[in-house]
N, C-alpha and C positions, 0 to 999 in steps of 0.2 A: 325634239332631239335633232342634233346636227346630222346632215346627210353626206358630209365629206370630212375626212380626218383633218384636212387642212383648216377647217373651220371649228374644230373642237376647242372649247374654252381652255385657256391656259391654266396651269396649276395655280398661279397666283390669283387669277380671276375667280376660281372656285373658292379660294380661301376668303377673299374680300367679300364676295357676294353672300356667303353663307356662314361666316364667322367660325370656320373650322380650322383656325390657325394651328400649325404644328401637327398636321396629319402624316408626317413622315415616320421614320422608324421608331420614334419615341413612344408611339402608342398612347395618345392622351386619353383621359377619361371622357366618356360620352357626355354630351350636353344633356341638361335636364329634360327639355322638351325636344323629342327626337323622333317625330313621326316620319320625317323624310330627311335623308342625308345625301348630299351631292358630293361625290368624291372623285378626284382626278388622280389616278395612279401615276407614280413617278419612278417605280422600281419594279422589276420583274425577277422572280426567283426561279431557278431551274429545278428545284426539288420541293416536295411536300414534306414539311418538317416543322417542329416547334422552333420558332424564332421570334424576335421582337415584332409585335404587331405593327402593321402599317395604319391600322384604324381600329378603334373600339366602338361598338354600337350596343344599344339596348335591344332586347328581344322585341319583335313587332315593328322594327324599323323597315322603311322602304328605302333601298339604296339605289340611287341614280348614278351610274358610272359608265365605264367602258373597259374593254380588254386592253392589254398593252399593245402599242403599235411598234412594229419593227421592220427592218429592211427585208426580212423574209417575204413580205407581202408585195414589195415594190417591183417594178420592171427590172431593176438592177439585181435584185436578190440580196441575200445576206442572212444574218443570224436570226434564229427564232427568239421572240422577245421575252419568253417566260410568263409565269402566271401572276395574277393579282392576288395579294395576300401576304401573310395571313391576316384575317380580320377576326378580332377577339370579340366574342359575344358574351356580354356580361351575364352572369348567373348560370351559364352553361356548365353542367357537370357531367361526369362520366356515367351518371345514372339517368341521363336525359337523351332526347333525340333532337338533332338539329333539323329544322324545317326550312327549306329553300324553295320559295314560290317563284317561278320564272315568269315574269310579267312581260318583258320585252327582250328580244335579241335581234338586233337589226344592223346590217352592214353599214359602215360609215366611211368606207374608202372605195375608190373606183376600180381596184384590182383585187383579185384573189390568185393565189399561186398553188399549184399542185405538183409536187416533185416525185419522180420515180427514180429508184436507185437499184443497182444490181442485187443487193442483199437485204432489201427492206420492202416488204409487201407480201400479200398472201400467196402470190404465184411466183415469187422469186426464189433463187437459190438461197439456201440457208448459209449464213456466214460462219456457222459452227462446223459445217460438213462440206468436204470437197465434192464437187459435182463434175460430170463429164460434159454437160450441155453448156452452150454459150450463155453468158449472163444476160439478163434484161438490161438494155442500155440505160445510162443516166439521161434523163430528159426532164425538162421543166415546162409545164403548161401554164401560161399566163392567161387568166380569164378576165375579160373586161366586164364590170358589173354595171348594170343600169339600175340605179337605186330607186328610181320612180316606178319602173315596170317590174322590178324585182326579178331580173333575168341575168344570166351570165353567158358570155360568148367567148369561144376560144377557137383557134385555128386547128385543123386536123391535117398536118403536113403530108401524111401518107394515104389520105382517103380521097375518094372521088368528090365528096360533097364540099371539101375545102374548109368549112367551119360549121359550128353548131351553136345554137342558142337554147338554153334550158331554163326552166323555172328554178328560183332559189327557195330553199327551205332552211332558214338559219337555225343554228343549234350551238350549244356549247359542248366541246369535246371533253372539257375538264371541269368538274366540280368535286370538291373533296375537302377533307379535314386533315389535320396532322395525324399521321399514323401512330400506332400504339408505341409506348416506351420511348426509346431514343432512336427509333427507326427513322430513316429519311429515304424516300423513294424519288428517283429521277422522274421528270415530268412525263415520260412515256408510259409510266406504270399505272395500271388500275389495280384496285384491290378492295378489301372490306372498308377502306377509308374513302372510297369513291375514286377520285383521281381521274386518270385518262381513260375513262370508259368508252369514249367515242360512240355514244349511243344516240341515234337519231331522236329518241324519245325525250332527250334533255333539251326541250324547246319551249317557246311560249305556250302557256296553258298547262304545263306540267309542274307538279310539286315533287321535289326530291327530299327524301328523308334519309339522314345520314347518322350513323353511330358516332359517338363522341368518345375519344380516347384520352383527352386532356381537358381539364377545366378551361373554359373559354372557347373550346372547339377548334380554333385556329383554322378558319375557313379560307379556301382558295378557289378561284375560278379563272377560266381563260380558254384559249384554243378555240376561237370562234371558227365555225365552218359555215360558209354560205350555202353549201349543200354537201352531202356525203351519202354514198350508197351504203346499204347494209353490208357489214363486214369490213368496210373501208379497205377493199381488197388491194388497191394499189399502194396503200400505206399512208396516204394523205387525203383529206377532203379538200374543198375549195377554201384554203386557209386565208383568213382576212381579219381585219379589225372590226369590232362590233361595239355599238352602243348597247348598254345592258341596264335593265331595271329588275331588281330582285327584292323580295321581301324575306327577311330573316327572322325566324321565330324559334320557339322551343316547345317540345312536348315534355313536360316535367314528369319524372318518376317512371319512365318507361325506356327500355333499351331494345335495340335490334342488332343483328349480327352482320347484315349486308345492306347495301343501299336499297331503299324502296322508292318507288315512283308511283304517281297517281295522276291521271288526267280525267276528262269527262267520261271516257269509255272503259278504262282499265285500271286495276291495281297491278303493279309490276314489281319485280325484283331483279336487280342486276348482280350476277355472279361472275367473278373473274378468276381464272386459273388456266393452267396448261396441264394436261391436254384439254381440248375443247369439251369433251364429255364431262369433265369435272366442273367446268364453268356452268354447263347445262344443269348438272345435278345440284350444285350449290344454289343456283337461282330457284329451282323448282322446290327444293326442300324448304327454303325460307318462305316461298309463296304458300305452301301448304300450311306451314306454321302460322302465317298471317291469317289464313282462313280459319284456323283453329282458334287463335287467341282473340281475334277481333270480331268474328262473324258467327261464332257458335257452331261451326261444323266439327263433327268428329274427324279424327285424323284419317281414317280409312275412307270415310265419305268424301273428305276433301281430296284425297288421292284419286278416288274414282272420278270426281268431277273435273279435276285438272286433266285427267286422262282423256276426257271427252270434250271439254270446253276450252282447255288451255291453248294458248298460242305462244310462240316464242320467235325472237329475232336474234340473229347473230350480229352484235354491235361491232366487234372488231375481231379479226384473225391475224393481226399484224403486230400488236404490242407485245411486250415481254410476257404479259398474261392476256389470254383471250377473254372476251366478255360476251355473255348471253343474257338477254332480257326475257324473263318468263312473265306471261301476262294472263290475267283472268278477267273476263268481261264483267263489268259492274252490273249489267242488267240481270245477272243471275244471283246477285247477292241479296240477302234478306232485307226487306224494307225496314 
């Protein structure tokens, strides 16, 4: 995979090398033999919605691609590039679950940007309500990324130490499907469709399970963060461009209400709502239902065990809906 956005293969090179001509908005039929597809995105959308697919794939495909690149990440700054998608998964129905295995998420550009604004962030004034205190200043932190050492460095203009270097933990802020009905949600929104959950847990080694509201699923991804703290308290992570490898598959004949996640240690559910307690409740109710349906626990036994063994993280407290990830350690599941 390339280590600098300047060296990413051009769209025409992808098409010539892998015979995927016409991967633009026309949404061509997938090739017959499709174990691996390399895809170069050329358009970014600001909303999650049903629209003409940018790509059609068969279940079981490994997708080698990247997030959209935009001026937002550069030293000069600029607009956010939007998400990759929608990707139409052949055979996906509203009676199925979309499976997204995250194989690789790796920065491919030398900078990441993190912006602070007066009315966006977990500790800022609310733009819906007048406040007496002075607003948080608008400020932009530009982080230099070392893609070999996987570290990021930024200056601290008001601090004695002057600058800091931290380890990177790449993740995807946004994975989702088209919402139900004719709904369209702006890119900042999370919900039962996934979307902008901003969960650290959406990283290499994690499998994300998403409900499907339209045949084909209409899968989106993007919003790469080189690192982000729990809660995303300032409103942004270390936003940058990523190389991405995903496996897309289906679980036929089963449905879920909220995004579920799984890694080597935990089964997890992401619930999104305001107030924060509702996001917490939604995530934990679905987690208990998962323990009932798939692992043979009685409801109240599952409730008791989640009360003693459950863990949770606050993924974001800055988006239009907050996100909580409820976790159950897999070592306590029946063998």
